[in-house]
VOPA-877484 format. One line per 8 residues: number of its first residue (from 0); their letters; for each residue x, y, z of N, C-alpha, C. Coordinates in Angstrom, 1 decimal. Last residue first. Layout:
NUM) A) X/Y/Z/X/Y/Z/X/Y/Z; ... .
END
This chain:
305) PAFVEIAE) 113.4/174.1/-52.5/112.4/174.7/-53.3/110.9/174.1/-53.4; 115.6/173.8/-49.9/114.9/173.1/-51.0/113.7/173.8/-51.7; 118.5/175.1/-49.0/117.5/175.5/-49.1/116.6/174.7/-50.2; 121.4/175.3/-46.6/121.1/174.9/-48.2/119.5/175.2/-48.1; 124.4/176.8/-45.6/123.0/176.3/-45.5/122.4/176.5/-46.5; 127.8/175.3/-44.9/126.9/175.7/-45.9/125.4/176.0/-45.8; 130.2/176.2/-42.2/129.0/175.2/-42.9/128.2/176.0/-44.2; 133.7/177.3/-43.2/132.3/177.3/-42.5/131.4/176.5/-43.0 .
297) EFGKVEHS) 135.5/176.2/-44.3/135.9/176.1/-42.7/134.4/176.4/-42.4; 135.7/173.7/-47.1/135.0/175.1/-46.5/135.4/175.1/-45.1; 136.9/171.3/-47.8/137.4/172.3/-48.4/136.9/173.9/-47.9; 133.4/169.4/-47.6/135.1/169.3/-47.4/135.6/170.5/-47.9; 131.3/171.0/-45.4/131.6/170.2/-46.6/132.9/170.4/-46.7; 128.6/170.9/-43.0/130.1/171.2/-43.1/130.5/170.4/-44.6; 125.5/172.5/-43.3/126.5/171.5/-43.4/127.7/171.9/-43.8; 122.3/173.8/-42.0/123.9/174.0/-42.6/124.8/172.8/-42.2 .
289) GCSRFRQD) 119.0/173.1/-43.5/120.0/173.1/-42.3/121.6/173.6/-43.0; 117.2/173.1/-45.2/117.5/171.8/-44.8/118.9/171.8/-43.9; 114.8/175.5/-45.1/115.8/175.3/-45.1/116.0/174.0/-44.8; 112.5/176.2/-48.0/112.4/175.4/-47.0/113.9/175.0/-46.3; 111.1/178.3/-50.0/112.0/177.5/-50.0/111.5/177.6/-48.5; 108.8/180.5/-50.1/108.9/179.4/-51.6/110.0/178.6/-51.3; 108.0/181.2/-47.8/107.3/180.4/-48.5/107.6/179.5/-49.9; 110.4/182.6/-47.6/109.9/181.9/-46.4/109.0/180.9/-47.0 .
281) KDAWAEAF) 110.4/184.5/-49.6/111.8/183.5/-49.8/111.0/182.5/-48.7; 109.4/186.3/-51.2/108.7/185.5/-50.5/109.5/184.3/-50.3; 111.2/187.8/-52.6/110.8/188.7/-51.7/109.4/187.3/-50.2; 114.3/186.3/-52.7/112.9/186.3/-53.0/112.4/186.7/-51.8; 117.2/186.5/-52.5/116.6/187.7/-53.5/115.1/187.3/-53.5; 117.7/184.4/-50.9/117.6/185.5/-50.2/117.0/186.3/-51.2; 118.7/182.1/-52.4/117.3/182.4/-51.6/116.7/183.7/-51.5; 121.2/182.5/-52.9/120.3/182.3/-53.9/119.0/182.2/-53.3 .
273) AASVLIPR) 122.4/182.4/-50.6/122.5/183.9/-51.2/121.6/183.4/-52.5; 121.8/179.7/-49.4/121.0/181.0/-48.8/121.3/182.3/-49.8; 121.6/177.7/-52.7/122.2/178.3/-51.2/121.4/179.6/-50.9; 119.3/174.7/-53.2/120.0/176.4/-53.5/120.6/176.9/-52.4; 118.7/171.8/-54.6/119.1/172.5/-53.4/119.5/173.9/-53.8; 116.4/168.9/-55.3/117.3/170.3/-56.0/117.7/171.1/-54.7; 116.1/166.4/-54.4/116.7/166.6/-55.6/117.1/167.8/-55.9; 116.9/165.6/-51.0/116.1/166.2/-51.7/116.6/166.6/-53.3 .
265) DVVRTLSE) 118.8/164.3/-48.9/118.0/163.4/-49.7/116.5/164.6/-50.6; 120.8/165.2/-47.5/119.3/165.8/-47.2/118.3/165.1/-48.0; 122.8/164.0/-49.1/122.6/164.5/-47.7/121.6/164.4/-47.0; 122.1/164.6/-51.8/122.0/163.3/-51.4/122.2/163.2/-49.7; 122.6/167.4/-52.1/121.7/166.3/-52.5/121.2/165.3/-51.7; 125.2/167.9/-51.7/124.9/168.1/-50.3/123.1/167.3/-50.7; 126.2/168.2/-54.1/126.6/166.6/-53.4/125.9/166.7/-52.1; 125.6/170.6/-54.6/125.1/169.3/-55.3/124.9/168.1/-54.8 .
257) IRFAVNVA) 126.9/172.3/-52.9/125.4/172.2/-52.8/124.9/171.0/-53.6; 129.5/171.9/-54.2/129.4/171.0/-53.2/127.8/171.2/-52.5; 129.0/173.0/-56.8/129.5/171.5/-56.9/129.2/170.9/-55.4; 128.9/175.6/-55.5/127.9/175.0/-56.3/128.1/173.5/-56.5; 131.2/176.1/-54.3/130.1/175.9/-53.5/129.2/175.2/-54.2; 132.8/176.1/-56.7/132.9/175.3/-55.6/131.9/174.9/-54.9; 131.6/178.8/-57.8/131.7/177.6/-58.7/131.9/176.2/-57.6; 132.9/180.3/-56.0/131.4/180.0/-56.4/131.3/179.0/-56.9 .
249) NGLATNIG) 135.5/180.2/-56.1/135.2/179.6/-55.1/133.6/179.5/-55.2; 136.2/179.3/-59.9/136.4/180.3/-58.6/135.4/179.7/-57.1; 135.5/179.5/-63.3/136.4/179.2/-62.2/136.0/180.3/-60.9; 134.2/179.0/-66.4/133.9/179.7/-65.4/134.6/179.1/-63.9; 135.8/179.4/-69.7/135.1/178.3/-68.6/135.2/179.4/-67.4; 136.2/179.1/-73.1/135.9/180.0/-71.7/135.3/178.8/-71.0; 138.5/178.0/-74.9/137.4/177.8/-74.4/137.6/178.6/-73.1; 141.3/178.3/-76.1/140.1/178.8/-77.0/138.8/178.7/-76.4 .
241) KGMSGLAV) 143.0/177.4/-74.5/142.5/176.4/-75.6/141.5/176.8/-76.5; 143.3/179.6/-72.1/144.5/179.0/-73.0/144.3/177.9/-74.2; 140.8/179.9/-71.1/141.9/179.4/-70.1/142.8/178.7/-70.9; 139.2/182.8/-71.1/140.0/181.9/-72.0/141.0/181.2/-70.9; 137.0/183.5/-68.3/137.7/183.5/-69.5/138.4/182.7/-70.3; 135.8/184.3/-65.2/135.1/183.6/-66.6/136.4/184.4/-67.9; 135.4/183.8/-61.9/136.5/184.4/-63.2/136.2/183.6/-64.5; 132.3/184.9/-60.1/133.4/183.6/-60.8/134.3/184.4/-61.5 .
233) TGVHIGIR) 130.5/185.8/-57.5/131.4/186.1/-58.5/132.1/185.2/-58.9; 127.5/184.0/-57.3/128.3/184.3/-56.7/129.3/185.0/-58.0; 124.7/181.6/-56.8/124.9/182.8/-57.2/126.4/183.2/-56.4; 123.7/178.1/-57.1/124.2/179.0/-56.3/124.3/180.5/-57.1; 122.2/174.7/-56.7/122.3/175.7/-57.4/122.9/177.0/-56.3; 122.3/171.4/-57.8/122.8/172.4/-56.8/122.5/174.0/-57.6; 120.5/168.0/-58.1/120.9/169.6/-59.0/121.0/170.7/-57.5; 120.2/165.2/-59.5/120.3/166.2/-58.5/121.1/167.3/-59.0 .
225) CDMGIGHR) 118.2/163.2/-61.8/119.6/164.1/-61.7/119.1/164.8/-60.6; 118.0/160.0/-62.1/117.9/160.9/-60.8/118.8/162.2/-60.8; 116.6/157.8/-64.7/117.6/158.5/-64.0/117.4/159.6/-62.9; 114.9/155.0/-62.7/114.8/156.1/-63.8/116.0/156.8/-63.6; 114.2/151.5/-63.1/115.0/152.8/-62.6/114.8/153.6/-63.4; 113.2/148.9/-63.5/112.5/149.8/-62.8/113.2/151.0/-62.4; 114.4/147.5/-65.4/114.8/147.6/-64.1/114.2/148.2/-63.1; 112.8/147.3/-67.9/113.4/146.2/-67.6/113.8/146.2/-66.0 .
217) SKLLARTP) 111.6/150.1/-68.1/110.9/148.8/-68.2/111.3/147.7/-67.6; 113.9/151.9/-67.4/112.7/151.9/-66.6/111.6/150.6/-66.7; 115.5/150.9/-69.6/116.1/151.1/-68.5/114.8/150.9/-67.2; 113.9/151.7/-71.6/114.3/150.3/-71.7/115.1/150.2/-69.9; 113.8/154.3/-71.7/112.4/153.5/-71.3/113.0/152.1/-71.3; 116.6/155.0/-72.0/115.8/155.1/-70.9/114.5/154.7/-70.5; 116.5/153.9/-74.7/117.4/153.2/-73.8/116.9/154.0/-72.4; 114.6/155.7/-76.2/114.8/154.2/-76.1/115.6/153.7/-75.1 .
209) STPTLEIS) 112.8/158.4/-74.7/114.3/157.9/-75.4/114.2/156.5/-74.9; 111.0/159.0/-72.5/110.7/158.4/-73.9/111.7/157.9/-75.0; 109.9/158.8/-69.5/111.1/158.5/-70.3/110.5/158.1/-71.7; 108.7/160.6/-67.6/108.1/159.7/-68.6/108.9/159.8/-69.6; 110.3/161.8/-65.7/109.1/161.2/-65.0/108.5/160.1/-66.1; 112.3/162.9/-66.6/112.7/161.4/-66.3/111.2/161.0/-65.7; 111.6/165.5/-67.1/111.9/164.6/-68.3/112.2/163.5/-67.9; 111.8/167.0/-64.4/110.6/166.2/-65.2/110.7/165.2/-66.3 .
201) RLAEAAFL) 114.3/167.6/-64.2/113.9/166.7/-63.4/113.0/166.0/-63.9; 114.9/169.7/-65.9/115.6/168.8/-66.0/115.3/167.2/-65.2; 112.8/171.3/-65.0/112.6/170.6/-66.4/113.4/169.5/-66.7; 113.9/172.2/-62.7/112.5/171.4/-62.9/112.1/170.8/-63.8; 116.2/173.5/-63.8/116.1/172.4/-62.7/114.9/171.5/-62.5; 114.6/175.7/-65.4/115.4/174.6/-65.9/115.7/173.5/-65.3; 113.6/177.0/-63.1/112.7/176.5/-64.2/113.3/175.3/-64.9; 115.7/177.7/-61.7/114.8/177.2/-61.2/114.0/176.3/-62.3 .
193) AQKRIGIE) 116.9/179.8/-63.6/117.7/178.5/-63.4/116.7/177.6/-62.4; 114.6/181.5/-64.0/115.0/180.7/-64.8/115.5/179.5/-64.7; 114.8/182.7/-61.4/113.6/181.9/-61.8/113.9/181.0/-62.7; 117.3/184.3/-61.8/117.4/183.2/-60.6/115.8/181.9/-61.0; 116.6/185.6/-63.9/117.6/184.9/-64.2/117.5/183.7/-63.2; 114.6/187.5/-62.3/114.7/186.9/-63.5/115.4/185.8/-64.0; 116.7/188.4/-60.4/115.3/187.3/-59.9/115.0/186.8/-61.3; 119.8/188.6/-61.3/118.9/189.3/-61.3/117.7/188.1/-61.1 .
185) TGHWYAFV) 122.4/187.6/-62.1/121.9/186.7/-60.7/120.4/187.8/-60.6; 124.7/187.4/-64.8/123.8/187.9/-63.9/123.1/187.1/-62.7; 124.4/184.4/-67.1/125.3/185.8/-66.5/124.3/186.6/-66.0; 124.5/181.0/-66.0/123.8/182.3/-66.5/124.4/183.7/-65.9; 126.0/177.8/-66.5/125.8/179.2/-65.6/125.0/180.4/-66.6; 126.8/174.4/-65.7/126.0/175.7/-66.5/126.0/176.8/-65.9; 127.8/171.4/-65.8/128.1/172.2/-65.3/127.4/173.5/-66.3; 126.7/168.0/-65.2/126.6/169.3/-66.3/126.7/170.5/-65.6 .
177) CDGIFKDI) 127.9/164.5/-65.5/127.7/165.8/-64.4/127.5/166.7/-65.6; 128.8/162.0/-65.9/127.4/162.5/-65.5/127.0/163.5/-64.8; 131.3/163.7/-67.4/130.9/162.3/-67.2/129.5/162.4/-67.1; 131.1/166.6/-67.8/132.1/165.9/-67.0/131.5/164.6/-66.5; 130.2/169.2/-69.6/129.9/167.9/-69.2/131.1/167.5/-69.1; 130.4/172.7/-69.4/131.0/171.8/-69.9/130.0/170.3/-69.2; 128.7/175.3/-69.5/130.4/175.2/-69.6/130.9/173.9/-70.0; 126.3/176.3/-71.4/126.7/175.1/-70.6/128.6/175.1/-70.7 .
169) SAGHRKLI) 123.8/179.2/-70.2/125.2/178.7/-71.2/125.8/177.5/-70.6; 120.5/179.4/-70.4/122.2/179.0/-69.7/123.1/178.9/-70.8; 118.1/179.8/-71.2/118.9/181.0/-71.3/120.6/180.4/-70.8; 116.5/177.9/-71.5/116.1/178.6/-70.0/117.3/179.6/-70.0; 117.5/176.4/-73.8/115.9/177.1/-73.9/115.4/178.1/-72.7; 119.7/175.4/-72.7/119.7/176.7/-73.6/118.5/177.2/-73.9; 118.6/173.4/-71.0/119.7/174.7/-70.3/119.4/175.8/-71.6; 117.5/171.8/-72.7/116.6/172.4/-71.7/117.5/173.8/-71.2 .
161) ADCDAYWE) 119.5/171.1/-74.8/118.3/171.8/-75.4/117.5/172.5/-74.0; 121.4/170.0/-73.2/121.6/171.0/-73.8/120.7/171.7/-74.7; 119.8/167.9/-71.7/120.6/168.9/-71.0/120.7/170.1/-71.9; 119.5/166.2/-73.8/118.3/166.7/-73.1/118.5/168.0/-72.4; 122.1/165.5/-74.8/121.2/166.3/-75.7/120.1/166.9/-74.9; 122.8/164.0/-72.4/123.5/165.4/-72.8/122.6/166.2/-73.9; 121.1/162.0/-72.5/120.8/163.2/-71.6/121.9/164.2/-71.7; 121.9/160.6/-74.8/120.4/161.0/-74.7/120.5/162.2/-73.9 .
153) RLLEAVQG) 124.2/160.2/-74.1/124.2/160.8/-75.4/122.9/161.5/-75.2; 124.2/158.3/-71.8/124.7/159.5/-71.5/124.5/160.8/-73.1; 123.0/156.2/-73.3/122.4/156.8/-72.3/122.5/158.4/-72.0; 124.8/155.5/-75.3/123.6/156.0/-75.5/122.7/156.6/-74.5; 126.8/154.4/-73.0/127.1/155.7/-74.0/126.1/156.3/-74.5; 125.2/152.2/-72.2/126.0/153.4/-71.2/125.8/154.8/-72.2; 125.1/150.9/-74.6/123.8/151.3/-73.9/124.4/152.4/-73.1; 127.8/150.0/-74.9/127.1/150.8/-75.9/125.7/151.5/-75.3 .
145) ASLLTCIA) 128.1/148.6/-72.6/129.0/149.8/-72.6/128.5/150.7/-74.0; 124.8/147.4/-71.0/126.5/147.2/-71.9/127.0/148.9/-72.2; 123.9/147.8/-67.7/123.7/147.8/-69.4/125.4/147.4/-69.8; 124.0/147.5/-65.0/123.0/146.9/-65.6/122.9/147.3/-66.9; 126.2/149.3/-64.5/126.4/147.6/-64.6/125.2/146.8/-65.2; 125.2/152.1/-64.6/126.1/151.2/-65.9/126.2/149.9/-65.8; 123.9/152.4/-62.4/123.2/152.4/-63.6/124.0/151.4/-64.4; 126.3/152.7/-60.2/125.1/151.4/-60.3/124.4/151.1/-61.9 .
137) TFGKLDGV) 126.6/155.1/-61.4/127.8/153.8/-61.6/126.8/152.8/-61.2; 124.7/156.5/-60.9/125.2/156.3/-62.3/125.9/155.2/-62.2; 123.5/158.1/-58.5/123.7/156.5/-58.9/123.7/155.9/-60.1; 122.4/160.7/-60.1/122.7/159.9/-58.9/122.8/158.5/-59.2; 124.1/163.2/-62.2/123.0/161.8/-62.0/123.3/160.7/-60.8; 124.1/166.3/-61.5/124.8/165.1/-61.4/123.6/164.2/-61.4; 124.6/170.0/-62.3/123.4/168.6/-62.0/124.4/167.6/-62.4; 124.8/172.9/-61.2/125.4/171.7/-61.3/124.5/170.7/-61.3 .
129) LITMQANQ) 124.7/176.4/-62.3/124.2/175.3/-61.8/124.5/174.1/-62.2; 124.9/179.8/-60.7/125.4/178.8/-61.4/124.5/177.6/-61.0; 124.7/183.2/-61.9/123.9/182.2/-61.4/124.4/180.9/-61.8; 127.3/185.5/-61.6/126.8/184.8/-62.3/125.7/183.7/-61.1; 129.7/188.6/-62.0/128.4/188.0/-61.0/127.4/187.0/-62.2; 132.7/188.2/-63.0/131.3/188.5/-63.2/130.3/187.8/-62.2; 135.9/189.1/-64.0/135.0/188.8/-62.7/133.8/189.0/-63.1; 137.9/187.7/-66.5/137.1/188.7/-66.0/136.3/188.6/-64.5 .
121) VPEPAHRS) 140.8/187.5/-68.3/139.9/186.7/-67.1/139.4/187.9/-66.6; 141.4/188.5/-71.5/141.7/188.4/-70.3/140.3/188.1/-69.3; 141.7/186.2/-74.4/141.4/187.2/-73.9/141.4/187.4/-72.5; 145.3/185.6/-75.1/144.0/185.1/-74.9/143.1/186.3/-74.4; 147.0/186.7/-78.0/146.7/186.8/-76.6/145.2/186.4/-76.4; 146.7/184.6/-80.9/146.6/185.9/-80.2/146.4/185.7/-78.9; 146.2/182.0/-81.4/147.6/182.9/-82.2/147.8/184.3/-81.5; 145.5/179.9/-79.2/145.0/181.5/-80.0/146.6/181.8/-80.4 .
113) IQTRENLV) 145.6/176.3/-79.7/146.1/177.3/-79.0/145.8/178.7/-80.0; 144.4/174.2/-81.5/143.6/175.0/-81.3/144.1/176.3/-79.9; 146.6/172.3/-82.7/146.8/172.8/-81.6/145.6/173.5/-80.9; 145.7/172.9/-85.7/145.9/171.6/-85.1/146.0/171.7/-83.4; 144.9/175.5/-86.4/144.2/174.7/-86.8/144.4/173.0/-86.1; 144.8/178.1/-83.6/145.6/177.0/-84.8/144.6/176.1/-85.3; 141.9/180.5/-84.3/142.5/179.6/-83.6/143.6/178.6/-84.5; 141.7/183.6/-83.4/141.8/182.8/-84.8/142.4/181.9/-83.9 .
105) ETRAATSG) 139.0/185.4/-81.5/140.4/184.7/-81.7/140.2/184.4/-82.9; 136.6/186.5/-82.2/137.4/187.2/-81.2/139.0/186.7/-81.1; 134.9/186.9/-85.4/135.9/185.8/-84.3/136.4/186.9/-83.5; 133.7/188.0/-86.9/132.7/188.0/-85.5/133.9/187.3/-84.8; 134.9/188.3/-89.4/134.6/189.8/-88.4/134.2/189.6/-87.1; 134.8/185.6/-90.2/136.3/186.4/-89.9/135.9/187.8/-89.1; 132.2/184.8/-90.6/132.9/184.1/-89.1/134.2/185.1/-88.9; 130.5/184.8/-92.8/130.6/186.1/-91.7/131.6/185.9/-90.9 .
97) ADEFVLLV) 130.3/182.6/-93.7/131.0/183.3/-94.3/131.1/184.6/-93.7; 131.1/179.1/-92.7/130.4/180.7/-92.1/131.0/181.6/-92.5; 130.9/176.0/-92.8/131.2/177.3/-93.7/130.4/178.1/-93.0; 132.4/172.7/-92.4/132.0/174.0/-91.8/132.3/175.3/-92.6; 131.9/170.0/-94.1/132.5/171.3/-94.0/132.0/172.0/-93.5; 131.9/166.4/-93.4/131.1/167.5/-93.3/131.9/168.6/-93.2; 131.9/163.3/-94.1/132.5/164.2/-94.0/131.5/165.3/-94.2; 130.5/160.2/-92.8/130.3/161.1/-93.3/131.4/162.2/-93.1 .
89) KGIQLRDG) 131.0/157.7/-91.0/131.9/157.8/-92.5/131.4/159.5/-93.2; 131.4/159.7/-88.1/131.4/158.0/-88.5/131.8/158.2/-89.9; 132.3/162.7/-89.3/131.3/162.0/-88.1/130.5/160.4/-88.9; 134.5/164.7/-89.7/134.5/163.5/-90.0/133.5/163.0/-88.7; 134.7/168.1/-90.7/134.1/167.1/-89.3/134.0/165.9/-89.9; 136.7/170.7/-91.3/136.1/169.3/-91.9/136.0/168.5/-90.9; 136.7/174.2/-92.0/137.2/172.8/-91.3/136.3/171.7/-91.2; 135.7/176.4/-93.2/136.4/175.4/-93.9/137.0/174.2/-93.0 .
81) SRLARAAN) 135.8/178.4/-90.5/135.3/178.2/-91.8/136.2/177.4/-92.6; 136.3/177.0/-87.4/136.5/178.0/-88.3/136.2/177.6/-89.6; 135.2/176.4/-84.3/135.2/176.0/-85.9/135.6/176.9/-86.3; 136.1/175.2/-80.8/135.8/176.3/-81.6/136.0/176.1/-83.2; 135.5/172.3/-79.1/136.5/173.1/-80.1/135.8/174.2/-80.8; 135.3/170.3/-76.4/134.5/171.3/-77.2/135.5/172.3/-77.7; 137.1/167.3/-76.4/137.0/168.6/-75.7/135.9/169.5/-76.6; 138.0/165.6/-78.2/137.8/165.1/-76.9/137.7/166.2/-76.0 .
73) LASGNVFT) 138.2/164.5/-81.6/137.6/165.6/-80.6/137.4/164.9/-79.1; 141.1/163.7/-83.2/140.1/163.5/-82.7/139.6/164.2/-81.6; 141.7/165.5/-86.6/142.4/165.3/-85.0/140.9/164.5/-84.1; 141.1/165.9/-89.0/141.7/164.8/-88.9/142.3/164.6/-87.4; 139.4/168.0/-88.5/140.7/168.2/-89.5/141.8/167.1/-88.9; 138.3/166.5/-86.1/138.3/168.0/-87.0/139.4/168.1/-87.5; 135.7/163.8/-85.5/137.1/164.1/-85.7/137.0/165.6/-86.4; 134.1/161.7/-83.0/134.4/162.8/-84.5/135.4/163.4/-84.3 .
65) GNASGLDV) 133.3/158.5/-82.9/134.3/159.5/-82.1/134.1/160.6/-83.6; 131.7/155.9/-82.8/132.9/156.0/-83.4/133.7/157.6/-83.5; 129.8/156.6/-80.4/130.9/155.2/-80.9/131.7/155.2/-81.7; 129.9/159.5/-78.9/129.6/158.7/-80.0/130.2/157.2/-79.8; 129.6/161.6/-77.2/130.3/160.3/-76.8/129.8/159.3/-77.5; 129.2/163.8/-78.0/128.4/163.4/-77.4/128.3/161.8/-76.9; 131.5/166.2/-78.9/131.1/164.9/-79.6/130.1/164.4/-78.0; 131.1/169.7/-80.1/131.6/168.5/-79.1/131.2/166.9/-79.2 .
57) VWFNANEY) 131.6/172.6/-81.4/131.6/171.6/-81.8/131.8/170.4/-80.5; 130.9/176.3/-81.4/131.6/175.3/-80.9/131.0/173.6/-81.4; 131.2/179.0/-83.1/130.5/177.9/-82.9/131.3/176.9/-82.3; 131.5/182.6/-81.9/132.3/181.0/-82.2/131.2/179.8/-82.2; 130.7/184.3/-79.8/131.0/184.5/-81.3/131.6/183.6/-81.9; 129.7/183.1/-77.8/130.6/183.9/-77.2/131.1/184.2/-78.7; 128.1/180.5/-79.6/128.4/180.9/-78.2/129.5/181.7/-78.3; 126.5/177.8/-80.9/126.8/178.9/-81.1/127.0/179.8/-79.6 .
49) RVSAHQRS) 126.9/174.4/-81.4/126.0/175.5/-80.7/127.0/176.8/-80.5; 126.6/171.2/-82.5/127.4/172.2/-82.2/126.4/173.4/-81.9; 127.5/167.7/-81.6/126.3/169.2/-81.4/126.8/170.1/-81.5; 127.0/164.2/-82.1/127.5/165.5/-81.8/126.8/166.5/-82.0; 125.1/161.9/-82.2/126.5/162.0/-82.6/127.3/163.5/-81.8; 122.6/160.5/-81.5/122.9/161.6/-81.0/124.7/162.1/-80.9; 123.0/157.6/-83.0/122.0/158.6/-82.7/122.0/160.0/-82.4; 126.1/158.0/-84.9/125.4/157.5/-83.4/124.3/158.1/-83.6 .
41) VSADALRI) 127.2/156.5/-88.2/126.7/157.6/-87.1/125.7/157.3/-85.9; 127.3/154.3/-89.1/128.2/154.6/-88.6/128.2/156.0/-87.8; 124.8/154.0/-90.9/125.0/153.7/-89.7/126.1/153.3/-88.7; 123.5/157.1/-91.7/124.5/156.4/-92.1/124.3/155.4/-90.6; 121.7/159.7/-92.1/121.4/158.2/-92.4/122.1/157.4/-92.8; 121.9/162.5/-90.4/123.0/161.6/-91.3/122.2/160.4/-91.4; 120.4/165.4/-89.7/120.3/164.2/-89.8/121.0/163.5/-91.1; 121.0/168.2/-87.7/121.4/167.5/-89.0/121.6/166.0/-88.9 .
33) TATDSRGI) 119.2/168.0/-85.7/118.7/169.1/-86.7/119.9/168.5/-88.0; 117.4/165.1/-85.1/118.8/165.5/-85.1/118.4/166.8/-86.1; 115.2/163.5/-84.4/115.1/164.7/-84.3/116.6/165.5/-84.3; 115.9/161.0/-85.4/115.0/161.3/-86.3/114.5/163.6/-85.8; 119.2/160.2/-85.4/118.0/160.4/-84.7/117.3/161.1/-85.6; 122.1/160.4/-86.3/120.5/159.5/-86.9/119.6/159.9/-86.3; 123.2/163.7/-85.5/123.3/161.9/-85.5/122.0/161.7/-86.5; 123.8/166.7/-84.6/124.0/165.7/-85.6/124.1/164.3/-85.0 .
25) LSVDGLPF) 122.1/169.5/-83.2/122.5/168.0/-83.1/122.4/167.3/-84.4; 122.6/172.8/-82.7/122.4/171.8/-83.7/123.2/170.6/-83.4; 122.0/176.1/-81.5/121.9/174.7/-81.0/121.8/173.8/-82.2; 121.4/178.1/-83.2/122.0/178.5/-81.9/122.4/176.9/-81.3; 121.7/176.6/-86.4/121.1/177.3/-85.5/121.8/177.5/-84.1; 122.9/175.9/-89.4/123.1/175.7/-88.2/122.4/177.2/-87.6; 121.9/174.2/-92.7/121.9/175.6/-91.9/122.3/175.0/-90.4; 123.5/172.0/-94.7/122.6/172.4/-93.3/122.7/173.6/-92.3 .
17) IEGSIADR) 123.4/171.1/-98.3/123.7/172.2/-97.0/123.0/172.2/-95.8; 124.9/168.6/-99.9/123.8/169.2/-99.3/124.1/169.9/-98.2; 126.8/167.4/-101.0/127.2/168.7/-101.0/125.8/169.8/-100.7; 128.2/164.8/-101.1/126.5/165.3/-101.8/126.2/166.5/-102.1; 130.6/165.3/-99.8/130.1/164.3/-101.1/128.9/164.7/-101.7; 130.4/166.9/-98.0/131.3/167.2/-98.7/131.4/166.2/-99.9; 127.8/168.9/-96.9/128.3/167.3/-96.8/129.4/167.4/-98.2; 128.0/171.5/-94.5/128.2/170.8/-96.0/128.6/169.5/-96.5 .
9) MSARMPRG) 126.7/173.3/-92.7/127.5/172.4/-92.6/127.4/171.9/-94.0; 126.9/177.2/-91.8/126.0/175.8/-92.1/127.1/174.7/-92.4; 126.1/180.4/-91.4/126.7/179.4/-91.2/126.2/178.1/-91.3; 124.8/182.9/-92.4/125.1/182.1/-93.4/125.6/180.8/-92.8; 124.3/185.0/-90.1/123.2/183.9/-91.0/123.3/182.8/-91.9; 126.4/185.1/-87.4/126.2/185.6/-88.7/125.1/184.3/-89.4; 124.8/186.5/-84.5/125.6/185.3/-84.9/125.2/185.7/-86.5; 124.2/188.7/-82.9/125.3/188.9/-84.0/125.6/187.6/-84.9 .
1) DM) 122.6/187.4/-80.7/124.0/188.0/-80.2/124.9/188.4/-81.8; 120.1/186.7/-81.3/121.0/186.1/-82.0/122.5/186.3/-81.7 .
END
């Protein structure tokens, strides 16, 4: 649990009901939600709260009515302080974390989210990086209503969150129909977890069970096609001035370029040469898909399919 306080919870400001928080908690009307709110103004998968880097972070999952923290609309992941008030549709929740004061590395300004202390220094770290992107999502959007598109993304975000967390990854951010995640370290065990996560992200589309994805499959014969690029390398990790840690650097750019090459070579999962070289049975486990020139890089990038 990385020292996570055990008494962190959400409290319904009206009913007083307490909802304990885990490492990842989904808020919504869905039967699978950790914090299930039976209110029509709440989306099925409305928002999520996850524990990372000594903070609980809340993110809106493209909800119909939005998520508000202390009266301000949430448009990016935000670290919570004990006493913060979350407006979820018509429901008001209060975040309570009795052990948060000692655990916090930063104290955030309630309105601006800018740290009152100097941000943590950016540090270089070896990481395993995964980028997943939905192929043909623009075309899919033309087949659905705006509400269905939002529901589709909410479902996918929740699946990504659950799968990547289960395999030990930290989700840096969602960018529209793209997810960017990483693992601290590049050991063979971590690389295996990255591959397991990639395969799991692919497999959930084989038999879609969520309502919107099932509708898309039955009515249009289309499934969501998540294309994935994986790389290892040195990244700069630290606070970017808003209390949010993010990974930056050339290795991150390479991972995004590798994902884009999945369309060029028509393979759902591609890894870099640096990622593949750690396996003793590299030649049996991976097949080279050639070297390719990509925008912004002078040298061609060789990619491998598992």
